[in-house]
N, C-alpha and C positions, 0 to 999 in steps of 0.2 A: 115262207122260210127266209127267202132272200131279203125281203123287206124288214123282217125282224132282226136279221144280222146287221143290215145297214143302219137301222135305228140304234142298235146296241153299240156299234163301234164308232159311228159318226154323229149320232144324235139327230139325224135327218129323218123326219117322218115321211110317210108315203106321199102325202099331198104336197110336200115341200120339195120332192125330188126333182121335178121339172125346173122350177126356178133356180134351185141350187146348181144343177148341172149346167144350165144356160149361163148363170153368173160365173161359174168356174171357167166355162169356155170363153166367155168375154174376157176374163182376166188372163187366160192363157194367151189370147191373141195380143193383148196389150203388152204383156211381159215379153213375148216373143219378139215383137217389134222393137222393144227397147234393147233386149239383150243381143239381138242380131247386130246392133250398131255399137254396143259398148266397146268391143275391142278396137274399133276404128277411132272412137272418141279418145280412148286412153293413149293410143299411139300418137294421135295428133297433139294431144295435150302435153305429152312428155317431150316434145321436140326441143323445148327450151329449158328443161330441167324442173326440179321440184319447187323452186322458188316461183317459177312462172305459174305453176298450178295453184299456189297459194293466192296469187293475184287474180287468177282466173275465177277463183271462188268469190272474190270481191265483185268482179264483173257480173257474175251470175246473180248475186244478191241485188245489184242495181237493176238488172233486167227484170227479175221477178217482181220487184217493187213497181216497175213501170207497167208490167203486163197485168198485174192484179186488178186495177180499175177497169181495164178492158174486159176481163172476164166477168167482173162484177156487173158491168153494163149489160153484157149478154144475158146473165142470169136475171137481171131486173126486167129485161124487155121481151124475152122470148120464153116459150114453154120449154120444159125439161129436155125433151128429145131434140128440139131445135138447137139449143145451145150446146148439147152434147155433140151433135153432128158438126156444128160450126167449129168447135174446139179441135176435134180429132181431124177434120178435113184441113184445118189451118196447118196443123203440124205435118200432115201428109203432103200438102202442097209445098211446105218448106223442104221436106226431104227430096221431093222431085226437083225443086230449084237447086239444091246443092248437087244433086246428081247431074243436072244439066251443066252446071259449072265444071264439075269434074270431067265430064265427057267432051264438052264442046269448047272449053277454054282451059285446058290443063296447064297452059303456060302461066296463067294467073294464080295458080294455086301455090301458096307459100305458107310460112309460119303464121302470118296474121289470119289467113283464111282458116287454118287449122284451129286457131284460138277462138275465132268466131263460131266455128262449128262446135267446139267444146262447150262454150257458154250456151249456145242455142240448144244443144242436146241436153245439157243439165237442166235447163228450164223445161224442156219438153218432157223429160223423165219425171219430174215432180208433178207437173200439171196432169199428165196422162194417168198416173196412179192416184193422185188426189181426186180427180173427177170420178174415177171408177169407184173408190170407196165412198165418196159422197152419194153416188147413186145407190150404193148398197145400204147406206144408213137411211136413205129416203125410201127404200123398198121394203126393208125388214124391220120388225119391232125390236125393242130392247131384248126381250126374252129370246126371240129368234136369233138375234145377232150373237148372243153368247153361245148358242148351240151351233150356228151355221157358218159363222165367218171363218173359223178354222178350216172347215171343209171347202169353202169357196176359195180360200187362199191357196189350196192345193193346186188349183188351176194356174195361178200365177207362178208357183214354184216349178210346175211342169214346163211352163213357158220359159222360165229362167234357165232350165236345163236344155230345152230344145233349141232356144235361140242361139247360144254359142256353138252348139253342134252344127246347126244349119249354116252358120257363118263359116265354120271351118270347112264344111263341105263345098260351099259355093264360092268362097273367096278366091281359091286358086284357079279354077277353070273360068270363072266369070269376071274376076277382079273385084277389088273392094268397092268401087263405085256402084256395082250392081246390087250391093246389099241395101242401098237406100230405097230404091223402088220396091224391093222385097218387103222392107219394113213398112213402107206406105201401104202396101197391099194388106198386110196384117192389121193395120189400123182400120182399113175399110171393112175387113172381116169383123173386127171388134164392133164397129157400128152396126153391122148386121145382127150380132148377138145382142147389142143394146136394144135394138128395135124389137127383137124376138122377146126379150125379157119384159119390155114394156107391154107387150100384148098378152102376157100371162097374167091372169087375174086371180084373185083369191084373197083369203084373210091375211096373207103376208103383206098386204098393202096398207095395213093399218098403222104404219110406223108413226105418223104424226099425231095419232090419238094418244100415244104415250106422252107427247109433249103438250097435250091438252088442246089440240087443234083437230077439227073434224075434216079429215082428208077426203072421205068418201071413197069411191071406187078408184082403181088404178087409172082407168081411162080419164076420169075427171082430173086427177092429179097431173097426168101427162099434159092435159090441155091448159091447166092453170098456169098463169104467169106469176112468178113470185113477187115482182115489183120491188119498190124501194130504190135506193140510190146505189151508184156504182161503188162508193166507198163505205157502204154500210157495214161490211165485214170488219174493217178496222175499228169503227166506232163500237160495234158490238163487243169486240175483244177488250177494248179499253174500259167498258162498263161492267163486264161480267167477271167476277172472281173465278168462276168455273172455267171460262175460256182462257183467262190469264194463267190459271194453273196448268191447263193443257199446253199453252205456249211455253211455259217454263219446262214442262216435262219434255216436249219435243226439242227444245233448244239443247237440253242436256243430252238427249239421245244423239243429236248430231255432233256435239262436242266430243262425246266419248267415242263414237264411231270414227271421227276424224283423228283422234289420238291414236287409235289402233291402226288406221290406214297409214299414217305417216310413220309410225313405229315399224310397220311392216316394210315400207319402202326403204327406211334406213337400214334395217337388218338385211334385206335382200341386196342392197347396194354394197354392204360390207362383206358379202360372200365371195366377191371376186368375179372372175370371168367364166365360171362354170354355169353358163346360162341354161343348158339343157337340164342339168340336175335341178336347178331352181324351178324351172318351168314345170318339170314333171312333178316335183313335190307340191307346188301350189295347185296344179291341176288335180292331184289326188285329194288335197284338202278341200278344194271346191266341191268335188263330187261327194265327199263325206258330209260336208256341210249341207248340201242340197238334200241328200238322203235323210239326214237327221231332221231337217226342216220338214220334209214330206211326212215323216212319221209323226212329228209333233202336231202338224196342222191337221192331218187326217184322223188321228186317234186320240191325242192328248188334249189339244187345245179346247175343243168343245166341252169335254168332260170337266176339265180344270175350271173353265169359266163358269160352267153351270153349277158345279159343286162347291168350289172355293171362292168364286166371285172375282170381280174385276180387280179389286185391291191386290189380291195375291198374284194374279197374272201380271199386273203392272209392276209389282215389286220384285219379280224374279230377275229381270234383266239388270236392275241396279245391283242386286246381290251378286250376280255373275260378274259384273264389271268390277266391283270392289275386290272380290276374291281374285279375279284374274290379274288386276294390276298389282296386287300384293304379291302374287306368285311370280309375275314377270319381274318385279323389282328384286325378288330373292334369287330366282333362277337365271334370268337375263339371257335365256337361250332362244334360238329360233324354234326349237321344238315346243317350248313353253308358249311362245307367241302363237304358233299354229294351233295348239290345243285351245288356247284362250279365244282366238279369233273364230274358230269353228264353233265353239260353244256359244259365244256371244251372238254370232250371226244366226245360228239355228234358233236360239231363244227369241231373238229379235223378230225374225220373220215368222216363226212357228207359233209363238205365244203372245209376245208383246204387241205386235202389229194388229192382229185380230182383236185383242182386248182394247187397244187404243181406239180402234174404229168404232167400237160399241159406245164410246163416250158421246159420239155425235148423234146417237139415236134419241137422246133426251134434250136436244136443242131444237129451235125452230127450223123450218125448211130453209129460210133465208140464210141462217147461220151455218147450215150443213154445207152450203156451197160457198157463200161469200167469206164467212169467218174461217171456215176450213181451208179455203184456198189461200188466205193470208197466212195461216199457221203452217200449213204443209209445204208452202213454197218459200215465202220470205223468211219466216221465223226459222225454218229448218236450214236454209242456206246461210242465214246469219250464224247459226251454230257451227256450220262448216268453217266459216271465216274465223270465228273466235277460236275454234279448236286448232285450225291450221296455223294461225298467227301465234297462238300460245306455244304450240309445239316448236315452231320455228324460233321463237325467242329463247326458249329453254336450250335449244340446240346451239344458238349463237353464244349463249352464256356458258357453254360447256357443261351443262347439267344433263345427267343421264336419266335412266329409267326410274331411279329412286325419287328424283324430283318430280317426274311425271306422276308417279304413284301418289306422292304426297299431295298433289292437287286432285287427282282422280278419285281417291278413296273418300275424302270429305264430301266431294261433289256427289258421289254415288249415294251417300247417306241422305243428303237433301233430296236427291232424285227418288229414293225409296219412299221417303216421307210424302212426297208429292203424289206418287202412285197410290199409296194407301189412302190419302185424303180424297183423291179423285174417285176412287171406287165407292167410298162412303157418300160423297156428294152425288154421284150418279144414282145410287139407291134412293137418296133423299128426294132428288128431283123426280124420279119415277113415281115414288109414293105420293108426292104432292100433286103430280099430274092426274093420278088415279082418283085422288080425293076431289080434285077440281071437276073431273068428269062426273063423279057421283053427285056432286052438288048441282051441276048443270042439268043432269038427268032428272 
């Protein structure tokens, strides 16, 4: 009875329950590590104002471009579990290094150190989540990803709720520096879950057969070295219309999210000195957003992807963005922004993100790590820079929400068309892979 209810509401079959639960636990640990530290990142980044944050976005883009070849080299030279361990342990060691600086050399901590941490954390944030979803695309088939990624994402959303709560509980008695080794500990726990997931065998390891490659058993895939060059991801993106379309889609996601982020900062700054009221209002909206995201991920996402397809799931967020910016231009109120932001973030995390990750189940194993790393880090952060600088320019020119909407709405139309095309292209690639397998057989 319980298994039937589980399958009905989450699309998880009984034989898939163990890997899905372990994957969700893995994502819970990763997001907890990130969200424990986000309040400290924001506080340090805001020390020199919003203009400084815009330039910190530029610094983050440069660092992600430099780190990508290093990650590509790890993927090319080591087996899957080894480069996963190396990546997460590298970031855990960085957290311990910053902790040592805060504890043993507090006099050296200043604005520049805070800016370095802001950039470092922003890079860590993207690589940690990118690697998790790359592993999921490598672990599950296209059909499974449409059913299961929403349920797996529930683990991340739970971590996004638990992390800030844990930070609020620990920060006062232990101090902010103590949050860094706590986050490092959760990264180590994430590695334990990654190892556990790798040990779970079954038909869910047939993901690369969708791409026309014979992966064999999960243990064989874990031992296999992907090979290729460190910069192969960039070359793959430049040669593939499919990957280029994903790049464009991700770029617009980041631009739109940044528009909303800085609009929120501007409206909050205009409220005046009533900090407690603002903090309480945004805390409530964050909780509403997380709750809505949980419902979408646990109940709606898998059914929507399975029945309506990737095109519809990818087109929903552009539609929300277009309507939201139009409403914001008409109403121009904080209440309208809060409603828009909550809806945008819930659809982004609950529906769009799981749908976008299914796109990588139809590419080669090398592209799942190398091209995906380039797209999810450098391309995404480039979108942050474009959005931040564009919003800043409009502000300096004295243009308001109407001007921002006049840019955002046409961009959302292009974004929607990209999402629809990507869904069609994904189905075409999957059918071609199946035909190729049939011919080979």
